[in-house]
C-alpha positions in Angstrom: 41.4 -103.2 52.3 43.6 -101.3 54.8 44.2 -98.6 52.2 40.5 -98.2 51.6 39.9 -97.8 55.3 42.7 -95.3 55.7 42.0 -93.0 52.8 38.2 -93.4 52.8 37.2 -93.2 56.5 34.0 -95.0 57.3 34.8 -97.9 55.0 33.8 -101.2 56.7 35.8 -104.4 56.2 35.0 -107.6 58.1 37.2 -110.8 57.8 36.4 -114.4 58.4 39.7 -116.3 58.6 41.0 -119.6 59.9 43.5 -118.9 62.7 45.8 -121.7 63.9 47.3 -121.7 67.4 50.9 -120.6 67.5 51.0 -119.5 63.8 51.0 -115.9 62.7 49.6 -116.7 59.3 45.8 -117.0 58.8 43.9 -118.7 56.0 41.3 -116.6 54.1 37.7 -117.7 54.2 35.5 -114.6 53.6 35.7 -110.9 53.4 32.8 -108.3 53.6 33.2 -104.6 52.6 30.9 -101.6 52.4 31.8 -98.0 51.5 30.8 -95.1 53.7 29.0 -93.0 51.0 26.8 -96.0 50.3 25.9 -96.4 53.9 25.1 -92.7 54.3 23.1 -92.7 51.0 20.9 -95.6 52.1 19.3 -93.4 54.8 17.6 -91.5 52.0 16.5 -94.5 49.8 13.5 -96.7 49.8 13.3 -99.3 52.5 14.0 -102.2 50.3 17.2 -104.2 49.7 17.8 -106.7 46.9 20.4 -109.5 47.5 22.0 -111.9 45.1 25.2 -113.9 44.5 27.3 -114.6 41.4 30.1 -117.1 40.6 33.7 -116.2 40.5 35.6 -117.5 37.5 39.2 -116.8 38.4 41.9 -119.1 39.7 39.8 -119.9 42.8 36.2 -120.8 43.3 33.8 -118.7 45.3 30.8 -116.4 45.2 30.5 -112.6 45.1 27.5 -111.5 47.2 25.9 -108.1 46.7 23.3 -106.1 48.6 21.6 -103.4 46.5 19.4 -100.5 47.3 17.3 -98.2 45.0 17.2 -94.5 45.2 14.2 -92.1 44.5 15.1 -92.0 40.8 14.8 -95.8 40.5 18.6 -96.1 40.2 20.7 -98.8 41.9 22.8 -98.0 44.9 25.3 -100.8 45.7 25.4 -101.1 49.5 27.7 -104.0 50.4 29.8 -106.8 49.0 31.4 -110.0 50.1 33.6 -112.8 48.8 32.5 -116.1 50.2 33.3 -119.8 49.6 29.7 -120.8 48.5 26.1 -120.0 49.1 24.9 -121.7 52.3 23.1 -120.8 55.5 26.4 -120.0 57.2 27.7 -117.7 54.4 24.3 -115.9 53.9 23.8 -115.5 57.6 27.3 -114.1 58.0 26.8 -111.6 55.1 23.3 -110.5 56.1 24.4 -110.0 59.7 27.0 -107.5 58.6 24.5 -105.8 56.3 22.2 -105.4 59.2 25.0 -104.2 61.5 26.7 -101.7 59.2 24.2 -100.7 56.6 20.7 -101.1 57.9 21.6 -100.5 61.6 18.4 -99.4 63.5 16.2 -98.8 60.5 12.9 -100.7 60.7 10.6 -102.1 58.1 13.2 -103.2 55.6 11.9 -105.4 52.7 14.5 -107.9 51.6 14.0 -109.3 48.1 15.8 -112.5 47.1 15.6 -115.7 45.3 14.4 -118.6 47.3 17.8 -120.0 48.2 17.5 -122.3 51.2 20.4 -120.5 53.0 18.6 -117.2 52.7 15.2 -118.6 53.8 16.9 -120.2 56.9 19.0 -117.1 57.7 16.1 -114.6 57.5 12.8 -115.0 59.2 10.9 -113.1 56.5 12.1 -112.5 53.0 10.0 -111.4 50.0 10.6 -113.6 47.0 11.9 -112.5 43.6 8.8 -113.2 41.5 10.9 -114.5 38.6 12.6 -117.1 40.7 9.3 -118.0 42.4 7.6 -118.5 39.1 10.5 -120.6 37.8 10.1 -122.9 40.9 6.4 -123.1 40.1 7.1 -124.0 36.5 9.5 -126.7 37.6 6.6 -128.4 39.4 3.9 -128.1 36.7 5.7 -127.6 33.4 3.0 -125.6 31.7 3.9 -122.3 29.9 0.3 -121.1 30.1 0.2 -121.6 33.9 3.6 -120.0 34.2 2.4 -116.8 32.4 -0.8 -116.7 34.4 1.1 -117.1 37.7 3.5 -114.3 36.8 0.5 -112.0 36.0 -1.1 -112.9 39.3 2.0 -112.0 41.2 2.5 -108.7 39.4 -1.1 -107.4 39.7 -1.6 -104.5 42.1 -5.4 -105.0 42.5 -6.8 -107.8 44.6 -9.8 -108.1 42.3 -7.6 -108.8 39.3 -5.4 -111.1 41.3 -8.4 -113.2 42.4 -9.7 -113.4 38.8 -6.4 -114.7 37.5 -6.2 -117.3 40.4 -9.6 -118.6 39.4 -8.4 -118.9 35.8 -5.4 -120.9 37.1 -7.7 -123.2 39.1 -9.8 -124.0 36.1 -6.7 -125.2 34.2 -5.0 -127.0 37.1 -6.6 -127.2 40.5 -3.3 -128.4 42.1 -1.4 -125.5 40.6 -3.7 -123.1 42.3 -3.5 -125.0 45.6 0.3 -124.8 45.5 0.2 -121.0 44.9 -2.3 -120.6 47.8 0.0 -122.5 50.1 2.7 -119.9 49.6 2.3 -116.7 51.7 0.6 -114.2 49.4 2.4 -111.2 50.9 5.8 -112.8 50.0 5.3 -113.1 46.2 2.3 -111.0 45.1 2.2 -107.2 44.5 -1.5 -107.0 45.5 -0.9 -108.4 49.1 2.5 -107.0 50.0 1.1 -103.9 51.8 3.4 -101.7 49.7 6.6 -103.1 51.3 8.2 -104.0 47.9 7.8 -100.4 46.6 6.9 -101.9 43.2 10.0 -104.0 42.9 9.1 -107.6 42.0 12.4 -109.2 41.1 16.1 -109.1 42.0 17.1 -107.4 38.8 18.7 -104.6 40.9 21.5 -106.8 42.0 21.5 -108.7 38.8 22.1 -105.5 36.8 25.1 -104.8 38.9 26.3 -108.4 38.5 26.4 -107.7 34.7 28.4 -104.6 35.3 30.9 -106.6 37.4 31.0 -109.5 34.9 34.6 -108.8 34.0 35.6 -108.5 37.6 34.6 -112.1 38.2 37.7 -113.3 36.3 40.1 -111.0 38.4 42.0 -111.6 41.6 40.1 -110.5 44.7 42.1 -107.3 45.1 41.3 -106.2 41.6 37.6 -107.2 42.1 37.4 -105.0 45.2 39.1 -102.1 43.3 36.5 -102.4 40.5 33.6 -102.1 43.0 35.3 -99.1 44.5 35.8 -97.3 41.2 32.4 -98.2 39.9 30.8 -96.5 42.9 33.1 -93.5 42.5 31.7 -93.2 39.0 28.1 -93.6 40.1 28.4 -90.9 42.8 30.3 -88.5 40.5 27.7 -88.7 37.8 24.5 -88.7 39.9 25.6 -86.0 42.5 25.2 -83.1 40.0 21.9 -84.6 38.8 20.4 -84.2 42.3 21.9 -80.7 42.6 20.4 -79.7 39.3 17.0 -81.0 40.2 17.0 -79.0 43.4 18.2 -75.9 41.6 15.4 -76.2 39.1 12.9 -76.4 42.0 11.7 -79.9 41.1 9.7 -81.5 43.9 10.4 -85.0 42.7 13.1 -87.0 40.9 13.2 -87.1 37.0 12.0 -90.7 37.0 8.9 -89.8 39.0 8.3 -86.6 36.9 8.2 -88.7 33.8 5.7 -91.2 35.4 3.6 -88.2 36.5 3.4 -86.9 33.0 2.5 -90.3 31.6 -0.2 -90.8 34.3 -1.6 -87.3 33.7 -2.0 -88.0 30.0 -3.9 -91.3 30.8 -6.0 -89.6 33.5 -7.4 -87.3 30.9 -9.5 -90.1 29.5 -11.0 -90.9 33.0 -14.1 -89.2 34.5 -15.0 -88.3 38.1 -18.2 -88.7 40.1 -18.1 -86.6 43.3 -19.7 -87.8 46.5 -18.3 -85.3 49.0 -16.0 -82.6 47.6 -15.0 -81.3 51.1 -13.9 -84.7 52.3 -12.5 -85.7 48.9 -14.7 -88.7 48.4 -15.4 -89.6 44.8 -15.3 -92.3 42.1 -12.9 -92.6 39.2 -14.5 -94.2 36.1 -11.8 -95.4 33.6 -12.4 -95.1 29.9 -11.0 -98.6 29.1 -13.2 -101.2 30.6 -15.3 -98.7 32.5 -14.0 -99.8 35.8 -14.9 -97.8 38.9 -12.4 -97.1 41.7 -13.5 -95.6 45.0 -11.1 -92.8 46.0 -10.8 -91.1 49.4 -8.6 -88.0 49.3 -6.4 -87.6 52.4 -5.1 -84.0 52.2 -3.2 -84.3 55.5 -0.9 -87.0 54.2 -0.9 -85.8 50.6 -2.1 -89.0 49.1 -5.4 -90.7 48.2 -6.5 -94.2 48.7 -7.8 -96.1 45.6 -9.5 -99.4 46.5 -7.5 -101.7 48.9 -4.3 -102.3 47.1 -2.6 -99.1 46.1 -2.1 -95.5 46.9 -2.2 -92.8 44.2 -0.7 -89.4 44.6 -2.4 -86.1 43.7 -0.5 -86.1 40.4 -1.6 -89.6 39.5 1.7 -91.4 40.2 1.7 -94.6 42.3 3.1 -93.7 45.6 2.9 -94.2 49.4 3.8 -91.8 52.2 7.1 -93.5 52.8 7.9 -93.5 49.1 7.2 -89.8 48.9 10.2 -89.2 51.2 12.6 -91.1 49.1 11.5 -89.7 45.7 11.6 -86.1 46.9 14.3 -84.1 45.1 16.2 -83.1 48.3 16.4 -86.7 49.5 17.6 -87.9 46.1 20.3 -85.2 46.3 21.3 -86.3 49.8 21.6 -89.9 48.6 24.5 -89.0 46.3 26.0 -86.1 48.2 28.8 -88.0 49.9 32.3 -88.2 48.4 35.0 -90.8 47.8 38.7 -89.9 48.3 41.3 -91.0 45.7 43.7 -93.8 46.5 47.4 -92.7 46.4 50.3 -94.8 45.1 50.8 -98.2 46.8 54.0 -96.8 48.4 51.7 -94.7 50.7 49.5 -97.7 51.7 49.6 -99.1 55.2 52.5 -101.7 55.6 50.6 -104.3 57.7 47.2 -105.7 58.2 45.4 -106.0 61.5 44.7 -109.7 60.9 48.2 -110.8 60.1 49.7 -112.5 57.0 46.9 -113.8 54.9 47.1 -117.2 53.0 44.7 -118.3 50.3 42.3 -121.1 50.9 43.8 -124.0 48.8 40.5 -125.9 49.0 38.9 -123.4 46.6 41.5 -123.7 43.9 40.0 -124.7 40.6 41.2 -128.0 39.2 39.8 -127.7 35.7 42.0 -126.6 32.9 41.1 -124.3 30.1 39.1 -121.1 30.0 36.0 -121.1 32.2 32.6 -120.5 30.8 31.9 -116.8 30.6 28.2 -116.9 30.1 25.5 -118.7 32.1 23.3 -121.4 30.8 19.8 -120.2 29.9 17.0 -121.6 32.0 13.3 -121.2 32.6 13.8 -117.7 34.1 15.1 -116.4 30.7 11.8 -117.2 29.0 9.8 -114.0 28.8 6.2 -114.0 29.9 3.9 -114.4 27.0 1.7 -111.4 26.3 -2.0 -111.7 27.2 -4.0 -112.8 24.3 -6.2 -110.1 22.7 -9.9 -110.4 23.1 -12.3 -110.1 20.2 -14.0 -106.7 20.2 -17.4 -108.2 19.5 -17.8 -111.4 21.5 -14.9 -110.8 24.0 -13.5 -114.3 23.4 -9.9 -115.2 22.6 -8.5 -116.9 19.5 -9.8 -114.5 16.8 -10.4 -110.8 16.2 -13.4 -108.7 15.1 -12.8 -109.5 11.4 -13.0 -113.3 12.0 -15.7 -113.2 14.7 -18.5 -115.8 14.0 -21.0 -113.3 15.5 -20.1 -110.6 13.1 -23.2 -109.4 11.2 
């Protein structure tokens, strides 16, 4: 840790140790670290952070906590890490306080996405739920795969009209299930009511993706685990830095991910039709080909976006966006996210000889008692079950359970 701080200035390391009176040695409890390029890069990312924790499987028990951001190209940016004894209010509060102090700083309006761990809910006044964890809790109460699929669809809808329709369908199946969902704050688990704070991110898969990258590190000693996070980030920045530079050199206004979504949206938009009400003010209706739905659109040229209904904002080019999102997905800001550099670590002979906290001892209470090789894969649970696809409707009678060929109303 001292070497990282010395050769990569701006690296943050925070310790939590047990210090006994009259003894120079201290007992390890927790350690937090964040690299300066990640801290600088977050200034140019979307205002959303995903947090998660994963088990350590080495000689000692513990948890690896991760805070993850997302850049304008929809790529993960690891922001901060911590090794703690377990998941609790104390450990989550300690970790998140350092994320706030060293990474978020004075930035306002951050959306924090997490599972519904009691320690997180107690430590943070307002956290947006990972939809997958939320629906898994819902399924634990009602044990109905159909309700589970409908609840997930309700949470992922971006239009209030569609959300209300699905909630009515849930109520017809199980009144108590709908009441339970309505007792939860809609803005914490639904896309339609979040006010755009989630930036389209419904689950904690950002941090879980990085957890899978670090799967091998969970068997390593803490020093090696920290080294792996360092070199993984070195790789990310080295690969993505030229991507941002090339995008700017090509004159691209937005990131590659957004350009691909724009192209897809434009191809779909060709099937829609417009009905103008006021061309000068940009007021018109969009009539979709599928379903013939009508969306009222008010074009706001000053802010370079249009409003469609109440639940979403659609850019000129048809991609889902908000004013704040436009800043993060712009090519110059994506380039700035990955522009900082890491410095190589020299041979250990050149590392600092001493630590500012004194001689460090391991926490013997966390030593694993079990013999044999620990489990390397987690047990599957309700969250691993994929949401069932929506049943197709008959093209003639619009009912489920059959198609046009088997329709009883077929002439």
